[in-house]
Residue frames relative to the residue before (quaternion, step in Angstrom):
aa qw qx qy qz dx dy dz
M 1.0000 0.0000 0.0000 0.0000 0.00 0.00 0.00
A 0.4549 -0.7116 0.4716 0.2537 3.46 -0.98 0.83
V 0.4969 -0.6304 0.5133 0.3036 3.50 -1.34 0.31
F 0.2215 -0.7624 0.5987 0.1059 3.57 -0.82 1.05
E 0.0752 -0.7921 0.6046 0.0374 3.63 -0.83 0.98
A 0.1086 -0.7868 0.6075 0.0085 3.57 -0.94 1.01
R 0.2412 -0.7309 0.6192 0.1554 3.52 -1.27 0.53
P 0.1996 -0.7808 0.5840 0.0971 3.57 -0.15 1.33
M 0.6058 -0.5174 0.4554 0.3973 3.56 -1.35 0.33
A 0.7773 -0.1160 0.1220 0.6061 3.59 1.00 -0.82
T 0.2031 -0.7404 0.6246 0.1429 3.54 -1.33 0.45
F 0.1273 -0.8006 0.5850 0.0226 3.57 -1.18 0.72
S 0.1351 -0.7139 0.6674 0.1637 3.51 -1.25 0.32
G 0.0368 -0.8103 0.5833 -0.0429 3.51 -1.00 0.97
L 0.5695 -0.5475 0.4767 0.3856 3.53 -1.36 -0.34
R 0.5432 -0.5922 0.5042 0.3163 3.48 -1.14 0.79
G 0.8461 0.2005 -0.1671 0.4646 3.56 -0.95 1.01
V 0.6801 0.4196 -0.2636 0.5404 3.59 1.41 -0.08
P 0.1548 -0.8386 0.5157 0.0826 3.60 0.16 1.24
L 0.8469 0.2130 -0.1739 0.4552 3.56 -1.35 0.48
V 0.6165 0.4642 -0.4084 0.4875 3.67 0.99 0.60
A 0.1325 -0.7966 0.5861 0.0655 3.53 -0.69 1.09
L 0.3923 -0.6953 0.5627 0.2146 3.46 -1.14 0.87
S 0.7586 -0.0761 0.0667 0.6437 3.49 1.26 -0.83
H 0.0824 -0.7934 0.6017 0.0411 3.53 -1.22 0.46
N 0.1715 -0.7515 0.6327 0.0735 3.52 -1.35 0.38
A 0.0105 0.7934 -0.6075 0.0372 3.57 -0.54 1.14
L 0.6211 0.5630 -0.3531 0.4154 3.61 1.22 -0.18
F 0.8180 0.0385 0.0101 0.5739 3.59 0.82 -0.90
P 0.1471 0.8017 -0.5721 0.0908 3.70 0.68 0.84
A 0.0431 0.8059 -0.5902 0.0184 3.57 -1.14 0.58
L 0.0753 -0.7537 0.6515 0.0431 3.52 -1.14 0.64
R 0.0513 -0.7816 0.6217 -0.0063 3.55 -0.90 1.13
I 0.1148 -0.7935 0.5967 0.0335 3.60 -0.66 1.03
G 0.0001 -0.8105 0.5829 -0.0584 3.58 -0.57 1.17
P 0.7314 -0.4507 0.3047 0.4111 3.50 -1.30 0.00
L 0.7206 0.4402 -0.2222 0.4875 3.55 1.16 -0.57
G 0.7619 -0.2050 0.1871 0.5852 3.62 1.11 -0.66
V 0.5124 -0.6306 0.5046 0.2918 3.40 -1.45 -0.32
V 0.1772 -0.7316 0.6444 0.1346 3.55 -1.30 0.53
L 0.0310 -0.7792 0.6260 -0.0027 3.54 -0.87 0.99
R 0.2221 -0.7761 0.5750 0.1332 3.51 -0.86 1.01
V 0.0910 -0.7261 0.6810 0.0261 3.58 -0.79 1.05
I 0.7671 -0.0384 0.0674 0.6369 3.66 0.00 -1.21
R 0.7658 0.0787 -0.0236 0.6377 3.54 1.05 -0.83
N 0.6178 -0.5072 0.4387 0.4106 3.59 -1.29 0.02
H 0.0943 -0.7354 0.6703 0.0300 3.54 -1.06 1.03
E 0.0916 -0.8256 0.5567 0.0023 3.55 -0.68 1.14
F 0.0483 -0.8102 0.5830 -0.0367 3.53 -0.86 1.06
R 0.3003 -0.6696 0.6324 0.2478 3.62 -0.96 0.71
Y 0.6641 -0.5271 0.3661 0.3835 3.47 -1.33 0.56
D 0.7016 0.4738 -0.2952 0.4428 3.64 0.93 -0.73
E 0.5799 0.5485 -0.3526 0.4884 3.55 1.40 -0.04
I 0.6387 0.5177 -0.3029 0.4820 3.67 1.26 -0.32
E 0.3651 -0.7169 0.5630 0.1892 3.55 -0.83 1.08
T 0.7700 -0.2169 0.1524 0.5803 3.59 0.81 -0.89
I 0.2343 -0.7042 0.6463 0.1776 3.52 -1.39 0.36
T 0.1418 -0.8153 0.5610 0.0212 3.54 -0.54 1.25
L 0.2372 -0.7373 0.6193 0.1288 3.49 -1.32 0.55
T 0.0647 0.7785 -0.6228 0.0430 3.56 -0.78 0.89
R 0.2440 -0.7497 0.5920 0.1669 3.49 -1.27 0.49
L 0.0021 0.7639 -0.6415 0.0705 3.48 -0.70 1.22
L 0.7438 -0.1443 0.1726 0.6294 3.58 -0.13 -1.33
G 0.7607 0.0254 -0.0552 0.6463 3.48 0.57 1.25
F 0.5719 -0.5786 0.4332 0.3880 3.55 -1.16 -0.58
Q 0.1858 -0.7825 0.5893 0.0767 3.62 -0.93 0.94
V 0.1263 -0.7490 0.6489 0.0443 3.55 -0.76 1.12
T 0.0713 -0.8202 0.5665 -0.0345 3.55 -0.54 1.33
F 0.2136 -0.7591 0.6107 0.0724 3.49 -0.89 1.11
V 0.0828 -0.8049 0.5876 0.0053 3.51 -0.70 1.25
P 0.2970 -0.7929 0.5049 0.1679 3.49 -0.30 1.22
R 0.5929 -0.5806 0.4185 0.3689 3.68 -1.16 0.46
V 0.7797 0.2487 -0.1198 0.5620 3.56 1.04 -0.78
G 0.7503 0.3891 -0.3064 0.4379 3.53 -1.11 0.72
L 0.5340 -0.6557 0.4571 0.2758 3.51 -1.40 0.32
R 0.6057 0.6044 -0.3225 0.4047 3.61 1.23 -0.27
T 0.1121 -0.7300 0.6623 0.1262 3.51 -1.24 0.50
F 0.2618 -0.7644 0.5788 0.1102 3.53 -1.31 0.43
T 0.0929 -0.8232 0.5586 -0.0421 3.60 -0.60 1.18
A 0.1153 -0.7229 0.6763 0.0822 3.45 -1.28 0.81
G 0.2271 -0.7879 0.5645 0.0948 3.56 -0.82 1.05
F 0.0963 -0.7967 0.5965 0.0124 3.56 -0.98 1.04
A 0.5545 -0.6611 0.3897 0.3217 3.62 -0.99 0.74
G 0.8433 -0.0285 0.0710 0.5320 3.53 0.82 -0.83
E 0.7252 -0.4244 0.3113 0.4438 3.55 -1.33 -0.03
A 0.6319 0.5476 -0.3413 0.4294 3.58 1.00 -0.70
A 0.6752 0.4455 -0.2943 0.5090 3.65 1.17 -0.45
V 0.7522 0.4351 -0.2593 0.4215 3.61 0.87 -0.75
V 0.6019 0.5794 -0.3876 0.3896 3.59 1.03 -0.61
P 0.6334 0.4818 -0.3944 0.4596 3.77 0.76 -0.61
V 0.6177 0.5319 -0.3762 0.4405 3.66 0.97 -0.69
L 0.6837 0.4803 -0.3052 0.4569 3.62 0.91 -0.92
V 0.6366 0.5171 -0.3555 0.4482 3.57 1.03 -0.72
A 0.6441 0.5166 -0.3306 0.4572 3.62 0.98 -0.74
L 0.6455 0.5149 -0.3185 0.4656 3.54 1.03 -0.78
Q 0.6500 0.5310 -0.2840 0.4636 3.53 1.01 -0.90
C 0.6325 0.5338 -0.3119 0.4666 3.60 1.03 -0.81
H 0.7277 0.3962 -0.2339 0.5087 3.61 1.08 -0.60
G 0.5354 -0.6784 0.3753 0.3351 3.57 1.23 0.21
A 0.2584 0.7953 -0.4963 0.2331 3.53 1.13 0.64
P 0.4964 -0.6991 0.4212 0.2956 3.63 -0.97 0.74
L 0.0463 -0.8319 0.5529 0.0071 3.59 0.23 1.29
D 0.4502 -0.6645 0.5207 0.2908 3.62 -1.14 0.56
Q 0.7181 -0.4564 0.2982 0.4326 3.56 -1.26 0.11
A 0.6346 0.5493 -0.3291 0.4327 3.56 1.00 -0.72
A 0.6644 0.4659 -0.3164 0.4913 3.56 1.05 -0.79
C 0.6361 0.5124 -0.3433 0.4636 3.66 0.97 -0.74
A 0.6409 0.5256 -0.3199 0.4590 3.61 0.98 -0.79
R 0.6433 0.5187 -0.3112 0.4693 3.59 0.98 -0.83
L 0.6332 0.5231 -0.3071 0.4807 3.56 1.03 -0.76
A 0.6607 0.5310 -0.2878 0.4457 3.58 1.01 -0.93
T 0.7683 0.3447 -0.1815 0.5079 3.56 0.98 -0.82
S 0.4983 0.6531 -0.4590 0.3384 3.66 1.15 -0.04
T 0.3848 -0.7114 0.5466 0.2173 3.55 -1.33 0.53
A 0.5276 0.6468 -0.4111 0.3665 3.58 1.37 -0.12
């Protein structure tokens, strides 16, 4: 399977259970790479997670779409922000193709998308 690379508008790291508070962010060089074994998300540095290390991947809509990766271990979460549905749906499709643990909102967005 091929590696899918996305360019989010920004990436963030935060605390589990504390929404809308970022410990760090990157709006200059954010990156998300989705591969067959896991994902790599660049906030300040690269954070790499195998799919079995991810508890869930949530989708929320705030000012655009936020894809949040919640690791099984640790207090931090990692979020990639996308401007619109055209940017986020290919990311969700790539994650789904690799068997990533998507939440109900992400699966619902995929089911209703026209992409």
